[in-house]
C-alpha positions as semicolon CSV with decimal commas, in nm:
position;residue;x (nm);y (nm);z (nm)
1;M;-1,222;2,149;2,115
2;P;-0,943;2,101;2,403
3;E;-0,620;2,277;2,354
4;I;-0,298;2,123;2,267
5;S;-0,021;2,162;2,489
6;D;0,338;2,248;2,450
7;V;0,457;1,888;2,544
8;D;0,254;1,686;2,258
9;Y;0,417;1,923;1,983
10;A;0,782;1,886;2,150
11;V;0,655;1,491;2,105
12;F;0,553;1,518;1,770
13;A;0,881;1,760;1,627
14;G;1,092;1,501;1,831
15;S;0,970;1,236;1,600
16;L;1,015;1,443;1,294
17;L;1,390;1,477;1,425
18;L;1,446;1,102;1,509
19;S;1,369;1,017;1,175
20;I;1,578;1,213;1,015
21;G;1,880;1,186;1,239
22;T;1,806;0,785;1,209
23;G;1,831;0,791;0,843
24;S;2,185;1,026;0,859
25;Y;2,344;0,768;1,089
26;H;2,257;0,457;0,808
27;A;2,404;0,690;0,545
28;I;2,725;0,790;0,737
29;K;2,777;0,449;0,850
30;S;2,707;0,272;0,495
31;K;2,966;0,540;0,346
32;M;3,231;0,398;0,597
33;L;3,138;0,040;0,513
34;L;3,182;0,155;0,151
35;N;3,562;0,315;0,262
36;D;3,606;-0,018;0,404
37;P;3,866;-0,202;0,189
38;K;3,742;-0,591;0,295
39;N;3,363;-0,459;0,150
40;R;3,301;-0,646;-0,147
41;V;2,923;-0,525;-0,190
42;S;2,883;-0,209;-0,447
43;A;2,749;0,091;-0,386
44;K;2,442;0,063;-0,558
45;D;2,347;-0,249;-0,394
46;E;2,459;-0,089;-0,071
47;Y;2,180;0,189;-0,152
48;L;1,892;0,049;-0,327
49;M;1,944;-0,313;-0,104
50;G;2,132;-0,264;0,211
51;G;2,383;-0,485;0,102
52;R;2,133;-0,738;0,077
53;K;2,243;-0,855;0,397
54;M;1,962;-0,681;0,644
55;P;1,889;-0,791;0,951
56;S;1,574;-0,967;0,961
57;L;1,407;-0,727;1,268
58;P;1,376;-0,409;1,132
59;V;1,257;-0,583;0,757
60;A;1,004;-0,739;0,964
61;L;0,868;-0,407;1,104
62;S;0,953;-0,225;0,752
63;L;0,677;-0,461;0,630
64;L;0,465;-0,409;0,869
65;T;0,456;-0,027;0,848
66;S;0,474;0,017;0,457
67;F;0,143;-0,070;0,330
68;L;-0,050;0,053;0,575
69;S;0,026;0,428;0,621
70;G;-0,269;0,720;0,671
71;I;-0,525;0,406;0,554
72;L;-0,537;0,189;0,887
73;M;-0,468;0,490;1,094
74;L;-0,747;0,721;0,971
75;G;-0,941;0,556;0,754
76;V;-1,017;0,168;0,865
77;P;-1,097;0,333;1,227
78;A;-1,361;0,543;0,998
79;E;-1,526;0,285;0,819
80;M;-1,596;0,089;1,136
81;Y;-1,736;0,410;1,302
82;N;-1,988;0,443;1,007
83;R;-2,013;0,127;0,826
84;G;-1,921;-0,188;1,077
85;A;-1,661;-0,445;1,053
86;Q;-1,641;-0,563;0,668
87;I;-1,290;-0,356;0,642
88;W;-1,184;-0,481;0,968
89;L;-1,139;-0,823;0,758
90;N;-1,075;-0,636;0,449
91;F;-0,728;-0,557;0,592
92;A;-0,675;-0,879;0,826
93;I;-0,701;-1,127;0,511
94;G;-0,369;-0,993;0,393
95;A;-0,192;-1,255;0,617
96;I;-0,319;-1,537;0,432
97;S;-0,187;-1,340;0,093
98;S;0,156;-1,340;0,337
99;I;0,140;-1,688;0,335
100;I;0,095;-1,757;-0,022
101;T;0,360;-1,507;-0,139
102;A;0,596;-1,731;0,070
103;I;0,485;-2,049;-0,082
104;V;0,430;-1,924;-0,463
105;F;0,613;-1,576;-0,562
106;L;0,892;-1,553;-0,339
107;P;1,056;-1,876;-0,454
108;I;1,056;-1,759;-0,804
109;F;1,161;-1,382;-0,725
110;Y;1,468;-1,429;-0,486
111;K;1,658;-1,679;-0,726
112;M;1,631;-1,417;-0,960
113;N;1,868;-1,176;-0,735
114;S;1,743;-0,876;-0,903
115;T;1,749;-0,504;-0,777
116;C;1,385;-0,476;-0,951
117;L;1,109;-0,717;-0,947
118;H;1,033;-0,587;-1,301
119;E;1,333;-0,801;-1,482
120;Y;1,116;-1,104;-1,421
121;F;0,967;-0,982;-1,765
122;I;1,238;-0,978;-1,958
123;L;1,334;-1,341;-1,827
124;R;1,023;-1,469;-1,891
125;F;0,874;-1,298;-2,169
126;N;1,225;-1,160;-2,321
127;S;0,998;-0,831;-2,373
128;P;1,112;-0,492;-2,305
129;V;0,746;-0,367;-2,386
130;I;0,600;-0,578;-2,121
131;R;0,836;-0,454;-1,863
132;Q;0,824;-0,111;-1,910
133;M;0,464;-0,134;-1,941
134;F;0,418;-0,287;-1,589
135;S;0,690;-0,051;-1,470
136;F;0,525;0,243;-1,593
137;L;0,132;0,183;-1,441
138;F;0,306;0,085;-1,077
139;I;0,507;0,397;-1,078
140;A;0,235;0,598;-1,180
141;F;0,022;0,392;-0,908
142;S;0,269;0,493;-0,655
143;L;0,272;0,846;-0,737
144;I;-0,118;0,883;-0,691
145;Y;-0,067;0,683;-0,404
146;M;0,199;0,854;-0,253
147;A;-0,014;1,184;-0,270
148;V;-0,320;1,075;-0,127
149;V;-0,094;0,917;0,180
150;I;0,076;1,287;0,225
151;Y;-0,265;1,502;0,168
152;A;-0,531;1,282;0,405
153;P;-0,294;1,269;0,758
154;A;-0,194;1,658;0,685
155;V;-0,535;1,795;0,640
156;A;-0,669;1,565;0,950
157;L;-0,340;1,682;1,154
158;S;-0,398;2,057;1,026
159;S;-0,763;2,083;1,173
160;V;-0,636;1,980;1,556
161;L;-0,254;2,089;1,563
162;D;-0,370;2,420;1,399
163;I;-0,075;2,417;1,176
164;N;-0,174;2,495;0,795
165;K;-0,177;2,217;0,576
166;T;0,026;2,339;0,356
167;Y;0,343;2,358;0,587
168;L;0,219;1,999;0,725
169;I;0,249;1,828;0,359
170;L;0,599;2,002;0,307
171;T;0,680;1,884;0,583
172;F;0,580;1,505;0,583
173;G;0,694;1,471;0,217
174;L;1,061;1,647;0,270
175;T;1,128;1,463;0,623
176;A;1,028;1,112;0,418
177;T;1,251;1,256;0,120
178;I;1,525;1,413;0,306
179;Y;1,679;1,070;0,536
180;T;1,591;0,822;0,272
181;T;1,799;1,040;-0,020
182;I;2,091;1,038;0,216
183;G;2,046;0,665;0,360
184;G;1,900;0,464;0,069
185;L;1,715;0,142;0,186
186;K;1,901;0,122;0,516
187;A;1,773;0,448;0,630
188;V;1,429;0,337;0,501
189;V;1,412;-0,026;0,735
190;W;1,575;0,120;1,028
191;T;1,319;0,435;1,035
192;D;1,065;0,233;0,995
193;S;1,167;0,052;1,272
194;L;1,179;0,315;1,455
195;Q;0,837;0,440;1,324
196;A;0,671;0,097;1,376
197;V;0,706;0,132;1,789
198;M;0,577;0,489;1,764
199;M;0,255;0,352;1,600
200;Y;0,195;0,074;1,836
201;G;0,264;0,324;2,087
202;G;0,035;0,593;1,985
203;V;-0,254;0,346;1,894
204;A;-0,209;0,154;2,234
205;A;-0,234;0,476;2,453
206;L;-0,536;0,547;2,243
207;I;-0,711;0,227;2,315
208;Y;-0,626;0,269;2,703
209;K;-0,714;0,612;2,733
210;G;-1,053;0,549;2,552
211;L;-1,194;0,234;2,746
212;S;-1,145;0,401;3,040
213;H;-1,287;0,701;2,962
214;E;-1,610;0,743;3,142
215;R;-1,844;0,830;2,804
216;V;-1,663;0,513;2,703
217;G;-1,785;0,292;2,979
218;G;-1,521;-0,010;2,907
219;I;-1,509;-0,270;2,637
220;G;-1,836;-0,460;2,710
221;R;-2,029;-0,147;2,633
222;V;-1,837;-0,078;2,310
223;W;-1,904;-0,443;2,189
224;Q;-2,278;-0,405;2,331
225;I;-2,340;-0,068;2,087
226;A;-2,129;-0,230;1,777
227;S;-2,323;-0,537;1,825
228;E;-2,665;-0,330;1,836
229;S;-2,600;-0,075;1,584
230;G;-2,566;-0,414;1,313
231;R;-2,192;-0,319;1,245
232;I;-2,067;-0,658;1,364
233;S;-2,320;-0,863;1,215
234;E;-2,182;-0,668;0,876
235;L;-1,921;-0,867;0,845
236;W;-2,113;-1,184;0,825
237;R;-2,305;-1,001;0,520
238;M;-2,343;-1,368;0,271
239;D;-2,524;-1,183;-0,073
240;W;-2,304;-1,297;-0,345
241;E;-2,445;-1,020;-0,530
242;P;-2,147;-0,806;-0,664
243;A;-2,372;-0,454;-0,689
244;Q;-2,314;-0,387;-0,323
245;Y;-2,108;-0,187;-0,056
246;N;-1,935;-0,542;0,044
247;S;-2,019;-0,884;0,158
248;L;-1,785;-1,192;0,329
249;W;-1,708;-1,286;-0,020
250;I;-1,606;-0,985;-0,120
251;N;-1,414;-0,945;0,151
252;I;-1,203;-1,268;0,119
253;Y;-1,182;-1,333;-0,238
254;S;-1,061;-0,946;-0,350
255;G;-0,862;-0,916;-0,037
256;I;-0,674;-1,191;-0,093
257;I;-0,606;-1,079;-0,424
258;T;-0,565;-0,670;-0,311
259;W;-0,322;-0,775;-0,055
260;L;-0,107;-1,020;-0,333
261;A;-0,021;-0,734;-0,511
262;A;0,126;-0,536;-0,203
263;F;0,306;-0,803;-0,058
264;G;0,378;-1,073;-0,350
265;V;0,413;-0,889;-0,701
266;N;0,516;-0,533;-0,571
267;Q;0,840;-0,344;-0,595
268;L;0,823;-0,262;-0,205
269;A;0,803;-0,593;-0,036
270;I;1,008;-0,756;-0,287
271;Q;1,297;-0,511;-0,226
272;R;1,282;-0,598;0,130
273;Y;1,285;-0,994;0,077
274;N;1,582;-0,967;-0,181
275;S;1,780;-0,733;0,094
276;L;1,793;-1,063;0,335
277;P;2,098;-1,309;0,345
278;S;1,897;-1,608;0,221
279;I;1,527;-1,709;0,130
280;D;1,502;-1,938;0,443
281;T;1,512;-1,587;0,640
282;A;1,269;-1,404;0,405
283;K;1,001;-1,696;0,456
284;R;1,069;-1,687;0,820
285;I;0,972;-1,323;0,778
286;I;0,695;-1,348;0,623
287;Y;0,543;-1,614;0,831
288;Y;0,654;-1,443;1,196
289;T;0,486;-1,066;1,074
290;T;0,164;-1,265;0,965
291;V;-0,007;-1,269;1,344
292;P;0,157;-0,931;1,431
293;F;0,032;-0,798;1,105
294;I;-0,364;-0,900;1,199
295;I;-0,315;-0,779;1,577
296;L;-0,222;-0,459;1,442
297;C;-0,502;-0,433;1,175
298;S;-0,775;-0,563;1,443
299;I;-0,614;-0,299;1,738
300;V;-0,643;0,013;1,465
301;A;-0,974;-0,087;1,340
302;F;-1,102;-0,140;1,762
303;V;-1,019;0,231;1,788
304;G;-1,319;0,266;1,520
305;F;-1,593;0,091;1,821
306;I;-1,427;0,290;2,086
307;A;-1,479;0,596;1,874
308;L;-1,888;0,481;1,841
309;A;-1,904;0,409;2,218
310;Y;-1,758;0,755;2,284
311;Y;-1,970;0,951;2,031
312;Y;-2,278;0,791;2,036
313;N;-2,582;0,957;2,135
314;C;-2,415;1,243;1,933
315;N;-2,200;1,218;1,560
316;P;-1,946;1,503;1,584
317;L;-2,025;1,447;1,180
318;E;-2,369;1,564;1,233
319;T;-2,313;1,792;1,498
320;G;-2,036;2,021;1,243
321;E;-1,746;2,006;1,460
322;I;-1,615;1,814;1,137
323;S;-1,695;1,730;0,791
324;D;-1,458;1,483;0,686
325;N;-1,472;1,134;0,787
326;D;-1,060;1,094;0,775
327;H;-1,104;1,374;1,076
328;L;-1,306;1,126;1,322
329;T;-1,023;0,928;1,464
330;I;-0,789;1,273;1,497
331;L;-1,126;1,484;1,681
332;F;-1,152;1,120;1,918
333;A;-0,775;1,135;2,009
334;L;-0,744;1,502;2,101
335;E;-1,032;1,471;2,324
336;V;-0,942;1,147;2,498
337;L;-0,589;1,164;2,558
338;H;-0,529;1,584;2,585
339;S;-0,542;1,552;2,953
340;T;-0,202;1,396;2,985
341;P;0,058;1,605;2,788
342;G;0,225;1,453;2,557
343;L;-0,004;1,155;2,474
344;F;-0,189;1,323;2,210
345;G;0,173;1,416;2,067
346;V;0,268;1,044;2,048
347;Y;-0,029;0,948;1,877
348;A;0,001;1,235;1,637
349;A;0,358;1,107;1,637
350;S;0,197;0,815;1,494
351;I;0,011;0,894;1,231
352;L;0,316;1,114;1,120
353;S;0,540;0,766;1,140
354;A;0,278;0,608;0,941
355;T;0,311;0,842;0,669
356;L;0,694;0,864;0,655
357;S;0,742;0,494;0,648
358;T;0,476;0,466;0,351
359;L;0,594;0,723;0,117
360;S;0,993;0,672;0,176
361;S;0,908;0,280;0,120
362;G;0,750;0,417;-0,252
363;I;0,992;0,672;-0,346
364;N;1,308;0,421;-0,297
365;S;1,105;0,159;-0,466
366;M;1,042;0,410;-0,784
367;A;1,371;0,478;-0,790
368;A;1,483;0,144;-0,864
369;A;1,246;0,075;-1,071
370;I;1,348;0,418;-1,283
371;Y;1,674;0,291;-1,327
372;E;1,634;-0,104;-1,357
373;D;1,361;-0,040;-1,602
374;F;1,420;0,261;-1,793
375;L;1,801;0,342;-1,776
376;K;2,016;0,054;-1,733
377;S;2,045;-0,081;-2,078
378;K;2,156;0,212;-2,223
379;Y;2,375;0,359;-1,918
380;E;2,522;0,057;-1,740
381;S;2,846;0,079;-1,931
382;R;2,914;0,438;-1,927
383;L;2,822;0,474;-1,555
384;T;3,062;0,387;-1,264
385;D;2,876;0,206;-0,946
386;N;2,938;0,567;-0,773
387;Q;2,770;0,756;-1,071
388;V;2,499;0,518;-1,062
389;T;2,444;0,559;-0,674
390;L;2,424;0,908;-0,753
391;L;2,190;0,907;-0,988
392;S;2,000;0,680;-0,775
393;K;1,957;0,978;-0,520
394;C;1,878;1,204;-0,741
395;M;1,594;1,034;-0,855
396;V;1,477;0,934;-0,510
397;L;1,524;1,321;-0,466
398;F;1,300;1,370;-0,758
399;F;1,006;1,127;-0,679
400;G;1,033;1,274;-0,309
401;T;0,963;1,615;-0,424
402;F;0,692;1,547;-0,697
403;S;0,541;1,347;-0,443
404;T;0,510;1,571;-0,239
405;G;0,381;1,832;-0,486
406;L;0,123;1,650;-0,594
407;A;-0,030;1,617;-0,271
408;F;-0,186;1,953;-0,317
409;A;-0,362;1,822;-0,573
410;A;-0,526;1,520;-0,379
411;E;-0,791;1,749;-0,229
412;P;-1,065;1,649;-0,509
413;L;-1,028;1,250;-0,476
414;G;-1,218;1,253;-0,139
415;G;-1,122;1,051;0,154
416;I;-0,804;0,833;0,178
417;L;-1,024;0,514;0,249
418;R;-1,194;0,572;-0,090
419;V;-0,927;0,665;-0,315
420;C;-0,679;0,374;-0,176
421;I;-0,983;0,107;-0,188
422;S;-1,086;0,219;-0,554
423;I;-0,734;0,264;-0,718
424;M;-0,558;-0,017;-0,538
425;G;-0,833;-0,253;-0,629
426;A;-0,881;-0,154;-1,026
427;L;-0,530;-0,189;-1,013
428;S;-0,412;-0,512;-0,832
429;G;-0,662;-0,728;-1,033
430;P;-0,453;-0,684;-1,348
431;F;-0,117;-0,692;-1,104
432;V;-0,151;-0,994;-0,979
433;G;-0,299;-1,154;-1,316
434;I;0,004;-1,079;-1,508
435;F;0,239;-1,307;-1,245
436;V;-0,013;-1,574;-1,229
437;L;-0,097;-1,588;-1,630
438;A;0,274;-1,577;-1,624
439;I;0,370;-1,848;-1,363
440;F;0,092;-2,082;-1,401
441;F;0,040;-2,071;-1,796
442;P;0,340;-2,146;-1,929
443;R;0,237;-2,144;-2,273
444;A;0,140;-1,773;-2,217
445;G;0,362;-1,569;-2,447
446;F;0,408;-1,195;-2,555
447;W;0,065;-1,163;-2,688
448;A;-0,167;-1,324;-2,450
449;T;0,002;-1,130;-2,181
450;F;0,025;-0,765;-2,340
451;I;-0,407;-0,781;-2,487
452;S;-0,505;-0,963;-2,155
453;F;-0,317;-0,678;-1,924
454;I;-0,387;-0,397;-2,134
455;A;-0,756;-0,498;-2,196
456;S;-0,825;-0,532;-1,807
457;N;-0,635;-0,217;-1,693
458;V;-0,868;-0,001;-1,903
459;S;-1,188;-0,211;-1,817
460;M;-1,089;-0,102;-1,464
461;T;-1,046;0,186;-1,532
462;L;-1,381;0,274;-1,676
463;I;-1,535;0,102;-1,399
464;C;-1,318;0,364;-1,145
465;I;-1,417;0,664;-1,290
466;C;-1,746;0,561;-1,324
467;N;-1,785;0,484;-0,952
468;Y;-1,602;0,821;-0,861
469;V;-1,864;0,978;-1,063
470;S;-2,178;0,835;-0,960
471;D;-2,064;0,815;-0,596
472;P;-2,321;0,528;-0,525
473;F;-2,244;0,492;-0,171
474;R;-2,271;0,830;-0,051
475;D;-2,594;0,772;0,156
476;L;-2,456;0,430;0,331
477;F;-2,398;0,491;0,676
478;L;-2,516;0,307;0,984
479;P;-2,728;0,499;1,325
480;T;-2,522;0,651;1,585
481;N;-2,874;0,753;1,755
482;T;-2,764;1,114;1,766
483;S;-3,036;1,331;2,003
484;I;-3,072;1,661;2,180
485;H;-3,027;1,477;2,540
486;G;-2,654;1,297;2,368
487;C;-2,552;1,639;2,254
488;E;-2,632;1,831;2,541
489;G;-2,782;2,115;2,350
490;K;-2,572;2,133;2,078
491;N;-2,676;2,189;1,740
492;F;-2,705;1,922;1,473
493;T;-2,866;1,784;1,156
494;L;-2,960;1,422;1,198
495;R;-2,825;1,174;0,871
496;I;-3,153;1,062;0,722
497;P;-3,129;0,739;0,523
498;P;-3,233;0,724;0,164
499;N;-3,539;0,573;0,052
500;Y;-3,378;0,242;-0,096
501;D;-3,111;0,013;0,048
502;A;-2,787;0,212;0,067
503;H;-2,592;-0,113;0,115
504;Y;-2,674;-0,168;-0,276
505;G;-2,590;0,212;-0,389
506;D;-2,807;0,456;-0,548
507;P;-3,107;0,235;-0,788
508;M;-3,049;0,542;-1,046
509;T;-2,679;0,523;-1,116
510;P;-2,555;0,286;-1,330
511;Y;-2,499;-0,040;-1,269
512;I;-2,165;-0,043;-1,321
513;A;-2,073;0,197;-1,108
514;R;-2,247;-0,027;-0,811
515;L;-1,966;-0,297;-0,840
516;S;-1,863;-0,303;-0,512
517;T;-1,495;-0,100;-0,470
518;Y;-1,383;-0,377;-0,279
519;S;-1,419;-0,631;-0,558
520;Y;-1,238;-0,420;-0,848
521;A;-0,897;-0,663;-0,733
522;G;-1,101;-0,958;-0,817
523;I;-1,317;-0,837;-1,126
524;G;-0,961;-0,744;-1,292
525;F;-0,807;-1,006;-1,188
526;I;-1,097;-1,229;-1,366
527;I;-1,097;-1,018;-1,701
528;M;-0,731;-1,034;-1,732
529;L;-0,724;-1,451;-1,681
530;A;-1,056;-1,487;-1,913
531;I;-0,843;-1,280;-2,166
532;G;-0,511;-1,412;-2,120
533;V;-0,560;-1,812;-2,083
534;P;-0,747;-1,834;-2,384
535;I;-0,500;-1,668;-2,651
536;A;-0,239;-1,859;-2,461
537;Y;-0,378;-2,155;-2,571
538;L;-0,525;-2,058;-2,955
539;Y;-0,198;-1,879;-3,036
540;K;0,117;-2,042;-2,958
541;E;0,398;-1,840;-2,974
542;K;0,671;-1,958;-3,306
543;D;0,967;-2,149;-3,133
544;Y;0,840;-2,084;-2,790
545;D;1,038;-2,273;-2,556
546;E;0,809;-2,414;-2,224
547;E;1,134;-2,551;-2,110
548;A;1,372;-2,299;-2,131
549;I;1,151;-2,091;-1,938
550;K;1,017;-2,315;-1,653
551;Y;1,253;-2,241;-1,362
552;L;1,024;-1,914;-1,361
553;T;0,697;-2,118;-1,367
554;F;0,539;-2,259;-1,046
555;G;0,643;-2,590;-1,154
556;G;1,029;-2,524;-1,190
557;R;1,029;-2,268;-0,872
558;R;1,273;-2,515;-0,699
559;I;1,530;-2,497;-1,058
560;P;1,800;-2,309;-0,976
561;C;1,825;-1,973;-1,191
562;P;2,057;-2,045;-1,504
563;Q;2,391;-1,845;-1,488
564;L;2,385;-1,747;-1,870
565;P;2,088;-1,580;-2,062
566;I;1,847;-1,859;-2,211
567;H;1,663;-1,636;-2,440
568;E;1,956;-1,514;-2,655
569;T;1,895;-1,773;-2,900
570;A;1,442;-1,764;-2,874
571;H;1,272;-1,667;-3,180
572;W;0,928;-1,495;-3,145
573;P;0,677;-1,314;-3,341
574;V;0,822;-1,033;-3,506
575;S;0,665;-0,737;-3,533
576;L;0,670;-0,373;-3,533
577;L;0,581;-0,340;-3,226
578;T;0,855;-0,576;-3,083
579;L;1,098;-0,410;-3,313
580;L;1,078;-0,067;-3,185
581;A;1,035;-0,187;-2,824
582;R;1,410;-0,405;-2,921
583;S;1,652;-0,221;-2,922
584;S;2,081;-0,269;-2,951
585;H;2,119;-0,353;-2,590
586;S;1,835;-0,598;-2,559
587;D;2,122;-0,859;-2,496
588;K;2,208;-0,694;-2,182
589;L;1,819;-0,667;-2,122
590;A;1,788;-1,051;-2,136
591;A;2,084;-1,095;-1,942
């Protein structure tokens, strides 16, 4: 394995210090703004929402980087290398989800002027139960996701940087925790902007050096090998069968729902939209970032095809140089970039940047959700604005350190792409479904929403566990023509295809386990609506006033949000569940 120069280490370390410095700068700047007598922004809004006057460009760059992380930088090229171009479409389809967000969800959520998206459930259903149930799942998912996002890049980089993975996990986790704790949303957004530039720079350097390398042979050979090996034709697989690895239809339908869960009904995204000065600005940001999002996904995915051309006839997964798919891109980058001191450091910094941007966004959003959904009703009247801000900082610190600690337990979960696609998909369907039910079906009340949300999440959890235990697609890979001549005398063990069509999974595993992990979002969405819509129309909530909540539905998305709470006189089905859920502070929650 090539040696890494001191310049590469210096660039990598410098990117860490630059992130902390950016966060510290904006923490100091926010403190000065709050001390200004002309300032009218509360300390809490300044910390959690950036004063609701964030500039457009850094917010746009922050949105581009927050959801891509190591999944895009490591997992997607490896998936392109092993199984073809379907994963590219699964990511690129996110641009359609962004447009749907601007048209359907943003007009409703922005006018609420709330710190946390989950306040919608109080306004729509007058139900702390639904709000806190959704928030709990959001936080649980975010913690698992953050742990994997920290762990996978740390392990991949440790194999080439010759740094113990423990130190890298601590470095990644604590760096993001430090600058997010001291600087709040402004530090997150501005640091994301800087990290976006590092990401683009690292990927651009790798593509340029990769295409010009003699073993790659230029873009023509890259495309030829990808085509002849069947990796491009995989994109057009039209089979409607749900029990298969992936297909065009699964990517389009479930991909849109998965990315709606990220861009449309996710606290991480809505918190950024609401930090902008107007809804028109927020919409423009969404529209302007669709093309850059597709370009970024495309160029990073294309790295997988360049690596394929580089390793064609001698696959490092077969020679034993690496044992994990997540390490493939790192090894390729090291071998291609090491000849120019500093360039591999730039690429390693891009992996670091992708990790830090996702982690910082996640812990900031979790802190906002905890305060708004669980603590505000009890403590708002007892705490000053500065005390609320201090409490928020403590929660950011807690979630950052907890996510870092949890990363040490992430190893059994498997590769970064598999974990994120399966877990994200399993939760995405119900997450989008609950908002679609509330927005497009005004007759849906507490019980229709509660029952369908619980049922869909339980169903998807069982399917996800069954897939993990059986691992039916473990033998699915496309050929790389490894040979004695290509490996120049290296020892290797050929990966032999199984005696069945691996694209449809191991036939000895249960059918439910062979359901495509990429289809989970679509399946969960269908289950939620299939249960929720009939209940909504068969069981009408007592004295439920559809006109009162019209401004929270698609038909009333242009109706202004009432200045006074509209649910104070509403009558709802009384049950032990709702009696336990409501407290003496329910009027404040409804407000």
